[in-house]
A tleap script that builds the chain and sets N, CA, C and O, in Angstrom:
source leaprc.protein.ff14SB
mol = sequence {
  NMET SER ASN ASP LEU GLY GLU GLN THR ARG
  ARG SER GLU PRO THR ALA PRO VAL ALA PRO
  PRO GLU PRO PRO THR VAL ASP VAL ALA PRO
  THR ILE TYR GLY THR HIE ALA GLY GLY GLU
  THR LEU SER ALA TYR ALA GLY GLU TRP THR
  GLY TYR PRO THR ALA PHE GLU TYR GLN TRP
  GLN ARG CYS ASP VAL GLU GLY GLN ALA CYS
  GLU ASP VAL PRO GLY GLU SER SER ALA ARG
  TYR HIE VAL PRO ARG SER ASP GLU GLY GLN
  ARG LEU ARG ILE VAL VAL THR ALA ARG ASN
  ALA GLY GLY THR THR PRO ALA MET SER ASP
  LEU THR ARG TYR ASP GLN LYS LEU TRP MET
  ARG PRO MET LYS LYS ALA ALA TYR LEU PRO
  CGLY
}
set mol.1.N position { 143.222 40.046 49.657 }
set mol.1.CA position { 143.144 41.752 50.279 }
set mol.1.C position { 143.784 41.532 51.119 }
set mol.1.O position { 144.079 40.541 51.787 }
set mol.2.N position { 144.199 43.281 51.065 }
set mol.2.CA position { 145.227 43.455 52.561 }
set mol.2.C position { 144.298 45.033 52.896 }
set mol.2.O position { 143.433 45.646 52.270 }
set mol.3.N position { 145.008 45.254 54.202 }
set mol.3.CA position { 144.439 46.750 54.716 }
set mol.3.C position { 145.506 46.751 56.746 }
set mol.3.O position { 145.583 45.941 57.670 }
set mol.4.N position { 145.886 47.692 56.563 }
set mol.4.CA position { 146.505 47.673 58.183 }
set mol.4.C position { 146.039 46.498 59.438 }
set mol.4.O position { 146.605 46.394 60.526 }
set mol.5.N position { 145.303 45.978 59.139 }
set mol.5.CA position { 144.808 44.661 60.070 }
set mol.5.C position { 146.400 43.900 59.827 }
set mol.5.O position { 147.291 43.634 60.633 }
set mol.6.N position { 146.288 43.694 58.324 }
set mol.6.CA position { 147.427 42.315 58.345 }
set mol.6.C position { 146.745 42.541 56.072 }
set mol.6.O position { 146.536 43.482 55.306 }
set mol.7.N position { 146.680 40.731 55.997 }
set mol.7.CA position { 146.735 40.215 54.662 }
set mol.7.C position { 145.659 38.870 54.217 }
set mol.7.O position { 146.208 37.821 54.554 }
set mol.8.N position { 144.873 38.723 53.839 }
set mol.8.CA position { 144.350 37.538 54.029 }
set mol.8.C position { 143.683 37.251 51.493 }
set mol.8.O position { 143.223 37.902 50.555 }
set mol.9.N position { 144.011 36.325 51.726 }
set mol.9.CA position { 143.522 35.617 50.679 }
set mol.9.C position { 142.022 34.914 50.527 }
set mol.9.O position { 141.556 34.282 51.475 }
set mol.10.N position { 141.532 35.016 49.682 }
set mol.10.CA position { 139.607 34.636 49.432 }
set mol.10.C position { 139.750 33.961 48.116 }
set mol.10.O position { 140.006 34.410 46.998 }
set mol.11.N position { 139.532 32.853 48.519 }
set mol.11.CA position { 138.038 32.570 46.139 }
set mol.11.C position { 137.679 32.156 46.317 }
set mol.11.O position { 137.582 31.191 47.075 }
set mol.12.N position { 136.883 33.064 45.195 }
set mol.12.CA position { 135.325 33.079 44.900 }
set mol.12.C position { 134.819 31.842 44.389 }
set mol.12.O position { 135.412 31.989 43.320 }
set mol.13.N position { 134.429 31.115 44.288 }
set mol.13.CA position { 133.070 30.183 43.475 }
set mol.13.C position { 133.496 30.415 42.126 }
set mol.13.O position { 133.459 31.605 41.816 }
set mol.14.N position { 134.168 29.076 40.603 }
set mol.14.CA position { 134.678 29.201 40.221 }
set mol.14.C position { 132.798 29.936 38.834 }
set mol.14.O position { 131.581 29.785 38.945 }
set mol.15.N position { 133.320 30.347 38.230 }
set mol.15.CA position { 131.897 30.347 37.416 }
set mol.15.C position { 131.777 29.182 36.641 }
set mol.15.O position { 132.317 28.080 36.545 }
set mol.16.N position { 130.897 29.811 36.139 }
set mol.16.CA position { 130.232 28.298 35.183 }
set mol.16.C position { 131.048 28.412 33.784 }
set mol.16.O position { 131.833 29.360 33.795 }
set mol.17.N position { 131.039 27.688 32.630 }
set mol.17.CA position { 131.072 27.559 31.587 }
set mol.17.C position { 130.780 28.799 31.062 }
set mol.17.O position { 129.707 29.152 31.551 }
set mol.18.N position { 131.503 30.206 29.786 }
set mol.18.CA position { 131.162 30.338 28.956 }
set mol.18.C position { 131.324 30.189 27.720 }
set mol.18.O position { 132.315 30.232 26.992 }
set mol.19.N position { 129.194 29.833 27.391 }
set mol.19.CA position { 129.218 29.232 25.926 }
set mol.19.C position { 129.506 29.819 25.012 }
set mol.19.O position { 128.722 30.761 25.128 }
set mol.20.N position { 130.210 30.064 23.887 }
set mol.20.CA position { 130.357 30.520 22.913 }
set mol.20.C position { 129.084 30.854 22.026 }
set mol.20.O position { 128.071 30.182 21.830 }
set mol.21.N position { 129.494 32.237 21.502 }
set mol.21.CA position { 127.829 32.133 21.139 }
set mol.21.C position { 127.589 31.794 20.248 }
set mol.21.O position { 128.368 30.977 19.757 }
set mol.22.N position { 126.290 32.218 19.411 }
set mol.22.CA position { 126.081 31.693 17.846 }
set mol.22.C position { 126.566 32.287 16.849 }
set mol.22.O position { 127.126 33.377 16.965 }
set mol.23.N position { 126.464 31.832 16.019 }
set mol.23.CA position { 127.158 31.798 14.655 }
set mol.23.C position { 125.642 33.129 14.267 }
set mol.23.O position { 124.458 32.877 14.493 }
set mol.24.N position { 126.248 34.658 13.577 }
set mol.24.CA position { 126.176 35.029 12.364 }
set mol.24.C position { 124.457 35.409 11.820 }
set mol.24.O position { 124.774 36.429 11.208 }
set mol.25.N position { 122.894 35.319 11.610 }
set mol.25.CA position { 122.490 35.516 11.354 }
set mol.25.C position { 121.718 36.427 11.145 }
set mol.25.O position { 121.508 37.203 12.076 }
set mol.26.N position { 120.641 36.760 9.097 }
set mol.26.CA position { 121.487 37.401 8.318 }
set mol.26.C position { 120.115 38.208 8.739 }
set mol.26.O position { 119.362 37.327 9.153 }
set mol.27.N position { 119.479 39.410 8.819 }
set mol.27.CA position { 118.760 39.257 8.693 }
set mol.27.C position { 118.026 40.031 7.284 }
set mol.27.O position { 117.414 39.275 6.529 }
set mol.28.N position { 118.073 41.289 6.983 }
set mol.28.CA position { 117.907 41.839 5.958 }
set mol.28.C position { 119.857 40.971 4.671 }
set mol.28.O position { 120.966 40.691 5.124 }
set mol.29.N position { 119.520 40.900 3.672 }
set mol.29.CA position { 120.765 39.609 3.109 }
set mol.29.C position { 121.082 40.884 1.888 }
set mol.29.O position { 120.391 41.718 1.305 }
set mol.30.N position { 122.589 40.472 1.894 }
set mol.30.CA position { 123.348 41.302 0.928 }
set mol.30.C position { 122.786 42.061 -0.424 }
set mol.30.O position { 122.359 41.361 -1.343 }
set mol.31.N position { 122.789 43.362 -0.529 }
set mol.31.CA position { 122.716 43.748 -1.644 }
set mol.31.C position { 124.129 44.808 -2.817 }
set mol.31.O position { 124.962 45.708 -2.707 }
set mol.32.N position { 123.565 43.882 -3.810 }
set mol.32.CA position { 124.695 45.275 -4.866 }
set mol.32.C position { 123.416 45.818 -5.099 }
set mol.32.O position { 122.200 45.645 -5.015 }
set mol.33.N position { 124.835 46.977 -5.621 }
set mol.33.CA position { 124.738 48.458 -6.256 }
set mol.33.C position { 125.469 49.118 -6.947 }
set mol.33.O position { 126.592 49.352 -6.500 }
set mol.34.N position { 124.916 49.892 -8.886 }
set mol.34.CA position { 125.501 50.430 -9.596 }
set mol.34.C position { 124.874 50.614 -10.224 }
set mol.34.O position { 123.764 51.146 -10.231 }
set mol.35.N position { 126.126 49.754 -11.589 }
set mol.35.CA position { 125.371 49.746 -13.402 }
set mol.35.C position { 126.091 48.607 -13.657 }
set mol.35.O position { 127.262 48.378 -13.961 }
set mol.36.N position { 125.383 48.131 -13.515 }
set mol.36.CA position { 125.826 45.761 -13.660 }
set mol.36.C position { 125.975 46.636 -15.830 }
set mol.36.O position { 124.878 46.884 -16.330 }
set mol.37.N position { 127.334 46.971 -16.792 }
set mol.37.CA position { 127.453 46.762 -17.283 }
set mol.37.C position { 129.012 46.736 -17.975 }
set mol.37.O position { 129.810 46.556 -17.056 }
set mol.38.N position { 129.475 46.814 -18.835 }
set mol.38.CA position { 131.149 46.440 -18.640 }
set mol.38.C position { 132.122 48.259 -18.925 }
set mol.38.O position { 132.180 49.259 -19.641 }
set mol.39.N position { 132.652 47.619 -17.803 }
set mol.39.CA position { 133.141 49.220 -17.631 }
set mol.39.C position { 132.491 49.956 -16.395 }
set mol.39.O position { 132.037 51.059 -16.699 }
set mol.40.N position { 132.376 49.679 -15.366 }
set mol.40.CA position { 131.420 50.470 -14.150 }
set mol.40.C position { 131.736 49.036 -13.742 }
set mol.40.O position { 131.631 47.925 -14.261 }
set mol.41.N position { 132.279 49.673 -12.291 }
set mol.41.CA position { 132.182 49.627 -10.811 }
set mol.41.C position { 130.703 49.422 -10.142 }
set mol.41.O position { 129.889 50.330 -9.974 }
set mol.42.N position { 130.485 47.795 -9.730 }
set mol.42.CA position { 129.442 47.781 -8.424 }
set mol.42.C position { 130.097 47.223 -7.519 }
set mol.42.O position { 131.199 46.675 -7.558 }
set mol.43.N position { 129.042 47.455 -6.306 }
set mol.43.CA position { 129.548 47.523 -4.379 }
set mol.43.C position { 128.108 46.750 -3.610 }
set mol.43.O position { 126.887 46.797 -3.759 }
set mol.44.N position { 128.964 46.133 -2.841 }
set mol.44.CA position { 127.752 45.563 -2.576 }
set mol.44.C position { 127.488 45.997 -0.746 }
set mol.44.O position { 128.251 46.496 0.080 }
set mol.45.N position { 126.211 45.580 -0.666 }
set mol.45.CA position { 126.236 45.952 1.240 }
set mol.45.C position { 125.670 44.575 1.641 }
set mol.45.O position { 124.942 43.838 0.976 }
set mol.46.N position { 126.115 44.414 2.743 }
set mol.46.CA position { 126.664 44.110 3.419 }
set mol.46.C position { 125.655 42.672 3.646 }
set mol.46.O position { 125.816 41.455 3.739 }
set mol.47.N position { 124.215 43.953 3.676 }
set mol.47.CA position { 123.180 43.237 4.508 }
set mol.47.C position { 123.156 44.007 6.173 }
set mol.47.O position { 123.860 44.927 6.591 }
set mol.48.N position { 122.022 43.196 6.906 }
set mol.48.CA position { 122.638 43.393 8.017 }
set mol.48.C position { 121.290 42.431 8.868 }
set mol.48.O position { 120.089 42.162 8.871 }
set mol.49.N position { 122.617 42.210 9.530 }
set mol.49.CA position { 123.134 40.866 11.003 }
set mol.49.C position { 122.718 41.050 12.366 }
set mol.49.O position { 122.333 42.183 12.653 }
set mol.50.N position { 122.716 40.234 13.205 }
set mol.50.CA position { 122.001 40.329 14.451 }
set mol.50.C position { 123.966 38.654 14.704 }
set mol.50.O position { 124.763 38.024 14.009 }
set mol.51.N position { 123.606 38.874 16.084 }
set mol.51.CA position { 124.697 37.525 16.424 }
set mol.51.C position { 126.268 38.622 16.518 }
set mol.51.O position { 127.368 38.071 16.470 }
set mol.52.N position { 126.159 40.148 16.650 }
set mol.52.CA position { 127.960 40.594 15.970 }
set mol.52.C position { 128.928 40.287 15.247 }
set mol.52.O position { 130.007 39.918 15.711 }
set mol.53.N position { 128.585 40.436 13.555 }
set mol.53.CA position { 129.612 40.370 13.432 }
set mol.53.C position { 130.809 40.823 13.413 }
set mol.53.O position { 130.860 41.967 12.962 }
set mol.54.N position { 132.037 40.281 13.798 }
set mol.54.CA position { 132.990 41.327 13.489 }
set mol.54.C position { 133.900 40.589 11.927 }
set mol.54.O position { 135.120 40.715 11.815 }
set mol.55.N position { 133.401 40.162 11.304 }
set mol.55.CA position { 134.372 40.483 10.037 }
set mol.55.C position { 133.114 39.727 8.464 }
set mol.55.O position { 132.068 39.087 8.576 }
set mol.56.N position { 133.670 40.077 7.504 }
set mol.56.CA position { 132.578 40.212 6.794 }
set mol.56.C position { 133.847 39.608 4.539 }
set mol.56.O position { 134.591 40.269 3.815 }
set mol.57.N position { 133.517 38.702 4.497 }
set mol.57.CA position { 134.299 38.336 3.759 }
set mol.57.C position { 133.544 38.704 2.600 }
set mol.57.O position { 132.382 39.036 2.834 }
set mol.58.N position { 134.035 38.734 1.049 }
set mol.58.CA position { 132.121 38.880 0.146 }
set mol.58.C position { 133.510 38.235 -1.100 }
set mol.58.O position { 134.662 38.466 -1.466 }
set mol.59.N position { 132.748 37.636 -1.248 }
set mol.59.CA position { 133.066 36.720 -2.288 }
set mol.59.C position { 132.128 36.151 -4.203 }
set mol.59.O position { 131.418 35.147 -4.244 }
set mol.60.N position { 132.421 37.176 -5.691 }
set mol.60.CA position { 131.978 37.608 -6.029 }
set mol.60.C position { 131.234 36.563 -7.233 }
set mol.60.O position { 131.906 36.341 -8.240 }
set mol.61.N position { 130.419 36.189 -7.167 }
set mol.61.CA position { 130.043 35.013 -8.665 }
set mol.61.C position { 129.626 35.737 -10.029 }
set mol.61.O position { 129.273 36.913 -10.109 }
set mol.62.N position { 129.740 34.710 -11.230 }
set mol.62.CA position { 129.031 35.107 -12.302 }
set mol.62.C position { 128.242 33.626 -12.220 }
set mol.62.O position { 128.416 32.450 -11.902 }
set mol.63.N position { 127.315 34.498 -12.706 }
set mol.63.CA position { 126.387 32.585 -13.008 }
set mol.63.C position { 125.994 32.939 -14.975 }
set mol.63.O position { 126.534 33.845 -15.610 }
set mol.64.N position { 124.921 31.913 -15.572 }
set mol.64.CA position { 124.967 31.350 -16.851 }
set mol.64.C position { 123.534 32.946 -16.548 }
set mol.64.O position { 123.332 33.566 -15.504 }
set mol.65.N position { 122.822 33.120 -17.967 }
set mol.65.CA position { 121.205 34.276 -17.845 }
set mol.65.C position { 121.068 33.175 -17.092 }
set mol.65.O position { 121.795 33.130 -16.100 }
set mol.66.N position { 120.465 32.426 -17.248 }
set mol.66.CA position { 119.293 32.060 -16.372 }
set mol.66.C position { 119.310 32.117 -14.723 }
set mol.66.O position { 118.388 32.193 -13.912 }
set mol.67.N position { 120.885 32.042 -14.548 }
set mol.67.CA position { 120.652 32.259 -13.553 }
set mol.67.C position { 121.292 31.222 -12.283 }
set mol.67.O position { 121.428 31.386 -11.070 }
set mol.68.N position { 121.632 29.977 -13.312 }
set mol.68.CA position { 122.585 29.000 -13.044 }
set mol.68.C position { 123.433 28.804 -13.067 }
set mol.68.O position { 124.046 29.742 -13.578 }
set mol.69.N position { 124.128 27.929 -12.758 }
set mol.69.CA position { 125.902 27.138 -13.590 }
set mol.69.C position { 126.692 28.060 -12.425 }
set mol.69.O position { 127.903 27.883 -12.291 }
set mol.70.N position { 125.683 29.493 -11.204 }
set mol.70.CA position { 127.640 29.967 -10.761 }
set mol.70.C position { 128.996 29.611 -10.145 }
set mol.70.O position { 129.220 28.571 -9.526 }
set mol.71.N position { 130.026 30.758 -10.426 }
set mol.71.CA position { 131.171 30.160 -9.936 }
set mol.71.C position { 131.867 31.472 -9.877 }
set mol.71.O position { 132.027 32.522 -10.501 }
set mol.72.N position { 132.240 30.754 -8.635 }
set mol.72.CA position { 133.129 32.335 -7.697 }
set mol.72.C position { 133.933 32.813 -9.074 }
set mol.72.O position { 134.552 32.115 -9.877 }
set mol.73.N position { 133.702 34.265 -9.062 }
set mol.73.CA position { 135.138 35.002 -9.556 }
set mol.73.C position { 136.434 35.333 -9.230 }
set mol.73.O position { 136.669 36.151 -8.341 }
set mol.74.N position { 137.492 34.656 -9.999 }
set mol.74.CA position { 138.631 34.325 -9.160 }
set mol.74.C position { 139.463 35.625 -9.293 }
set mol.74.O position { 139.860 36.101 -10.356 }
set mol.75.N position { 139.743 36.313 -7.590 }
set mol.75.CA position { 139.883 36.656 -7.264 }
set mol.75.C position { 139.488 38.210 -7.023 }
set mol.75.O position { 140.293 39.129 -6.873 }
set mol.76.N position { 138.005 38.309 -7.019 }
set mol.76.CA position { 136.758 39.102 -6.944 }
set mol.76.C position { 136.338 39.030 -5.073 }
set mol.76.O position { 135.154 38.802 -4.825 }
set mol.77.N position { 137.214 39.205 -3.972 }
set mol.77.CA position { 136.740 39.168 -2.868 }
set mol.77.C position { 136.418 40.049 -1.986 }
set mol.77.O position { 136.204 40.037 -0.774 }
set mol.78.N position { 136.426 41.268 -3.297 }
set mol.78.CA position { 136.667 42.457 -2.748 }
set mol.78.C position { 134.345 43.067 -2.099 }
set mol.78.O position { 133.467 42.335 -1.643 }
set mol.79.N position { 134.305 44.697 -2.441 }
set mol.79.CA position { 132.708 44.915 -1.537 }
set mol.79.C position { 133.051 45.620 -3.282 }
set mol.79.O position { 132.275 46.550 -3.501 }
set mol.80.N position { 133.694 45.437 -4.073 }
set mol.80.CA position { 133.185 45.960 -5.391 }
set mol.80.C position { 133.605 45.837 -6.664 }
set mol.80.O position { 134.408 46.762 -6.790 }
set mol.81.N position { 133.564 45.426 -7.379 }
set mol.81.CA position { 133.666 44.798 -7.730 }
set mol.81.C position { 133.508 45.783 -10.234 }
set mol.81.O position { 132.406 46.234 -10.544 }
set mol.82.N position { 134.470 45.830 -11.138 }
set mol.82.CA position { 135.040 46.131 -11.904 }
set mol.82.C position { 134.525 45.250 -13.299 }
set mol.82.O position { 135.138 44.368 -13.900 }
set mol.83.N position { 133.130 45.846 -13.585 }
set mol.83.CA position { 132.121 44.616 -14.701 }
set mol.83.C position { 133.383 44.723 -15.769 }
set mol.83.O position { 133.863 45.800 -16.122 }
set mol.84.N position { 133.756 43.670 -16.138 }
set mol.84.CA position { 134.693 43.655 -17.644 }
set mol.84.C position { 133.423 43.322 -18.638 }
set mol.84.O position { 132.360 42.766 -18.363 }
set mol.85.N position { 134.018 43.983 -20.194 }
set mol.85.CA position { 132.821 43.585 -21.223 }
set mol.85.C position { 132.180 42.111 -21.320 }
set mol.85.O position { 131.045 41.742 -21.618 }
set mol.86.N position { 133.687 41.205 -20.846 }
set mol.86.CA position { 133.411 39.351 -20.613 }
set mol.86.C position { 132.246 39.805 -20.414 }
set mol.86.O position { 131.494 39.901 -21.384 }
set mol.87.N position { 131.795 40.205 -19.094 }
set mol.87.CA position { 130.695 39.881 -17.940 }
set mol.87.C position { 128.644 40.748 -19.527 }
set mol.87.O position { 127.807 41.456 -18.965 }
set mol.88.N position { 128.469 40.474 -20.849 }
set mol.88.CA position { 127.404 41.086 -21.463 }
set mol.88.C position { 126.929 39.223 -21.285 }
set mol.88.O position { 127.532 38.310 -21.850 }
set mol.89.N position { 125.889 39.079 -20.487 }
set mol.89.CA position { 124.920 38.176 -21.418 }
set mol.89.C position { 125.113 37.404 -19.956 }
set mol.89.O position { 124.096 36.725 -19.819 }
set mol.90.N position { 126.490 37.109 -18.136 }
set mol.90.CA position { 125.702 36.943 -17.667 }
set mol.90.C position { 125.397 37.444 -16.244 }
set mol.90.O position { 125.453 38.611 -15.857 }
set mol.91.N position { 125.061 36.342 -15.530 }
set mol.91.CA position { 124.433 37.598 -14.591 }
set mol.91.C position { 125.193 37.267 -13.206 }
set mol.91.O position { 125.766 36.200 -12.988 }
set mol.92.N position { 125.115 38.285 -12.357 }
set mol.92.CA position { 126.109 38.482 -11.152 }
set mol.92.C position { 124.895 37.611 -9.718 }
set mol.92.O position { 123.699 37.334 -9.626 }
set mol.93.N position { 126.751 37.413 -8.430 }
set mol.93.CA position { 125.667 37.716 -7.278 }
set mol.93.C position { 127.002 37.753 -5.848 }
set mol.93.O position { 127.953 36.994 -5.661 }
set mol.94.N position { 126.539 38.947 -5.067 }
set mol.94.CA position { 127.405 38.290 -4.366 }
set mol.94.C position { 127.319 37.492 -2.834 }
set mol.94.O position { 126.587 38.099 -2.052 }
set mol.95.N position { 127.933 36.254 -2.280 }
set mol.95.CA position { 128.151 35.776 -1.436 }
set mol.95.C position { 128.816 36.975 0.230 }
set mol.95.O position { 129.936 37.477 0.144 }
set mol.96.N position { 128.371 37.104 0.888 }
set mol.96.CA position { 128.916 37.239 1.847 }
set mol.96.C position { 128.669 36.666 3.214 }
set mol.96.O position { 127.689 36.492 3.939 }
set mol.97.N position { 129.962 36.445 3.266 }
set mol.97.CA position { 130.585 35.439 4.502 }
set mol.97.C position { 129.977 36.467 5.846 }
set mol.97.O position { 130.090 37.661 5.567 }
set mol.98.N position { 129.410 36.217 7.124 }
set mol.98.CA position { 129.570 36.824 8.545 }
set mol.98.C position { 130.597 35.819 9.258 }
set mol.98.O position { 130.872 34.644 9.013 }
set mol.99.N position { 131.222 37.026 10.566 }
set mol.99.CA position { 132.335 36.462 10.959 }
set mol.99.C position { 131.970 36.926 12.096 }
set mol.99.O position { 131.880 38.150 12.195 }
set mol.100.N position { 131.618 35.954 13.430 }
set mol.100.CA position { 131.825 36.093 15.155 }
set mol.100.C position { 132.969 34.860 15.571 }
set mol.100.O position { 133.766 34.057 15.085 }
set mol.101.N position { 132.527 35.255 16.565 }
set mol.101.CA position { 133.712 33.914 18.181 }
set mol.101.C position { 132.647 32.570 17.619 }
set mol.101.O position { 133.315 31.555 17.420 }
set mol.102.N position { 131.368 32.414 17.376 }
set mol.102.CA position { 130.200 31.235 17.693 }
set mol.102.C position { 130.249 30.522 16.185 }
set mol.102.O position { 129.579 29.528 15.903 }
set mol.103.N position { 131.401 31.380 15.013 }
set mol.103.CA position { 130.910 30.842 13.283 }
set mol.103.C position { 131.393 31.447 12.195 }
set mol.103.O position { 132.342 32.225 12.105 }
set mol.104.N position { 130.493 30.932 11.170 }
set mol.104.CA position { 130.510 31.881 9.870 }
set mol.104.C position { 129.055 31.318 9.910 }
set mol.104.O position { 128.529 30.523 10.688 }
set mol.105.N position { 128.360 32.275 8.348 }
set mol.105.CA position { 127.303 32.283 7.982 }
set mol.105.C position { 127.582 32.882 6.238 }
set mol.105.O position { 128.495 33.693 6.087 }
set mol.106.N position { 126.800 32.457 5.051 }
set mol.106.CA position { 127.155 32.955 3.795 }
set mol.106.C position { 125.574 33.633 3.658 }
set mol.106.O position { 124.570 33.010 4.004 }
set mol.107.N position { 125.554 34.543 3.286 }
set mol.107.CA position { 124.464 35.607 2.295 }
set mol.107.C position { 124.433 35.856 0.880 }
set mol.107.O position { 125.052 36.736 0.283 }
set mol.108.N position { 123.671 35.017 0.413 }
set mol.108.CA position { 123.853 36.298 -1.297 }
set mol.108.C position { 122.670 36.541 -1.099 }
set mol.108.O position { 121.781 36.041 -0.411 }
set mol.109.N position { 122.793 37.710 -2.066 }
set mol.109.CA position { 122.273 38.746 -2.862 }
set mol.109.C position { 120.558 37.815 -4.402 }
set mol.109.O position { 120.137 36.802 -4.961 }
set mol.110.N position { 120.407 39.159 -4.209 }
set mol.110.CA position { 119.483 38.906 -6.234 }
set mol.110.C position { 120.349 39.093 -6.785 }
set mol.110.O position { 121.193 39.978 -6.647 }
set mol.111.N position { 120.184 37.353 -8.321 }
set mol.111.CA position { 121.196 37.902 -9.462 }
set mol.111.C position { 120.824 39.205 -9.295 }
set mol.111.O position { 119.875 39.700 -8.687 }
set mol.112.N position { 122.504 40.107 -10.484 }
set mol.112.CA position { 121.801 41.130 -11.200 }
set mol.112.C position { 121.228 40.497 -13.179 }
set mol.112.O position { 121.348 39.286 -13.370 }
set mol.113.N position { 120.833 41.128 -14.061 }
set mol.113.CA position { 121.095 41.658 -15.412 }
set mol.113.C position { 122.196 42.527 -15.649 }
set mol.113.O position { 122.767 43.313 -14.893 }
set mol.114.N position { 122.401 42.212 -16.944 }
set mol.114.CA position { 123.588 42.560 -17.900 }
set mol.114.C position { 122.778 44.156 -17.607 }
set mol.114.O position { 121.556 44.152 -17.461 }
set mol.115.N position { 123.383 45.183 -17.555 }
set mol.115.CA position { 122.797 46.728 -18.397 }
set mol.115.C position { 122.163 46.712 -17.481 }
set mol.115.O position { 121.234 45.954 -17.759 }
set mol.116.N position { 122.012 47.149 -16.289 }
set mol.116.CA position { 121.046 47.549 -15.051 }
set mol.116.C position { 121.373 47.981 -14.274 }
set mol.116.O position { 122.527 47.901 -13.853 }
set mol.117.N position { 120.366 48.676 -13.737 }
set mol.117.CA position { 121.088 49.602 -12.941 }
set mol.117.C position { 120.830 48.934 -11.556 }
set mol.117.O position { 120.172 47.919 -11.328 }
set mol.118.N position { 121.481 49.713 -10.712 }
set mol.118.CA position { 120.707 48.816 -8.974 }
set mol.118.C position { 120.427 49.887 -8.233 }
set mol.118.O position { 121.410 50.592 -8.462 }
set mol.119.N position { 119.899 50.352 -7.663 }
set mol.119.CA position { 120.359 51.072 -6.165 }
set mol.119.C position { 119.733 50.389 -5.508 }
set mol.119.O position { 118.899 49.489 -5.606 }
set mol.120.N position { 120.802 51.531 -4.035 }
set mol.120.CA position { 120.473 50.632 -2.835 }
set mol.120.C position { 119.102 50.943 -2.751 }
set mol.120.O position { 118.490 51.789 -3.403 }
set mol.121.N position { 118.372 49.615 -1.249 }
set mol.121.CA position { 117.062 49.715 -0.335 }
set mol.121.C position { 117.367 50.847 0.893 }
set mol.121.O position { 118.455 50.713 1.453 }
set mol.122.N position { 116.843 51.508 1.170 }
set mol.122.CA position { 116.674 52.019 2.614 }
set mol.122.C position { 117.252 51.379 3.495 }
set mol.122.O position { 116.820 50.246 3.702 }
set mol.123.N position { 118.562 51.926 4.420 }
set mol.123.CA position { 118.587 50.496 5.637 }
set mol.123.C position { 118.022 51.053 6.835 }
set mol.123.O position { 118.116 52.175 7.332 }
set mol.124.N position { 117.192 49.633 7.309 }
set mol.124.CA position { 116.466 49.347 8.684 }
set mol.124.C position { 116.855 49.948 9.899 }
set mol.124.O position { 116.150 50.099 10.897 }
set mol.125.N position { 118.215 50.329 9.712 }
set mol.125.CA position { 119.578 50.972 10.688 }
set mol.125.C position { 121.086 50.300 10.320 }
set mol.125.O position { 121.495 49.460 9.518 }
set mol.126.N position { 121.562 50.992 11.170 }
set mol.126.CA position { 122.980 51.217 10.867 }
set mol.126.C position { 123.454 49.871 10.468 }
set mol.126.O position { 123.245 48.820 11.074 }
set mol.127.N position { 124.159 50.047 9.308 }
set mol.127.CA position { 125.181 49.352 9.234 }
set mol.127.C position { 126.377 49.409 8.649 }
set mol.127.O position { 127.021 50.425 8.386 }
set mol.128.N position { 126.730 48.023 8.401 }
set mol.128.CA position { 128.798 48.489 8.232 }
set mol.128.C position { 129.312 48.306 6.880 }
set mol.128.O position { 130.234 47.526 7.117 }
set mol.129.N position { 129.333 48.490 5.699 }
set mol.129.CA position { 130.224 48.701 3.880 }
set mol.129.C position { 131.221 49.460 4.336 }
set mol.129.O position { 131.213 50.661 4.609 }
set mol.130.N position { 132.739 48.073 4.449 }
set mol.130.CA position { 133.928 48.746 4.450 }
set mol.130.C position { 134.170 48.877 3.344 }
set mol.130.O position { 133.941 48.130 2.393 }
set mol.131.N position { 134.727 49.989 3.402 }
set mol.131.CA position { 135.701 50.220 2.438 }
set mol.131.C position { 136.020 50.016 1.015 }
set mol.131.O position { 137.088 50.421 0.557 }
savepdb mol mol.pdb
quit
């Protein structure tokens, strides 16, 4: 610091190390809305999270009619999914992975049924739905 009387340097004591934040935690699971039918488009709502997520990753999964044997749908990693007619008899879900400086946490939606209309449930608080 300096003034009219001269200059003086002072050093403060070091602070304690800053711990990284905890990974995000899901409060309300992701949901899918739209109509699960060939030619229609489904959209994913990321859910509600604590831990200040800075990014979300999406991966659509296709499962058999019993909701077992789920596999990633190749190339379908956005919040929207155009349902091909070949998905008839299959069930779908979305896996949303939230990320922050503390790590990542995945969460998945309930499974859809083919020809099911899905409505978005009311949100408890403001949430982020990417473009």
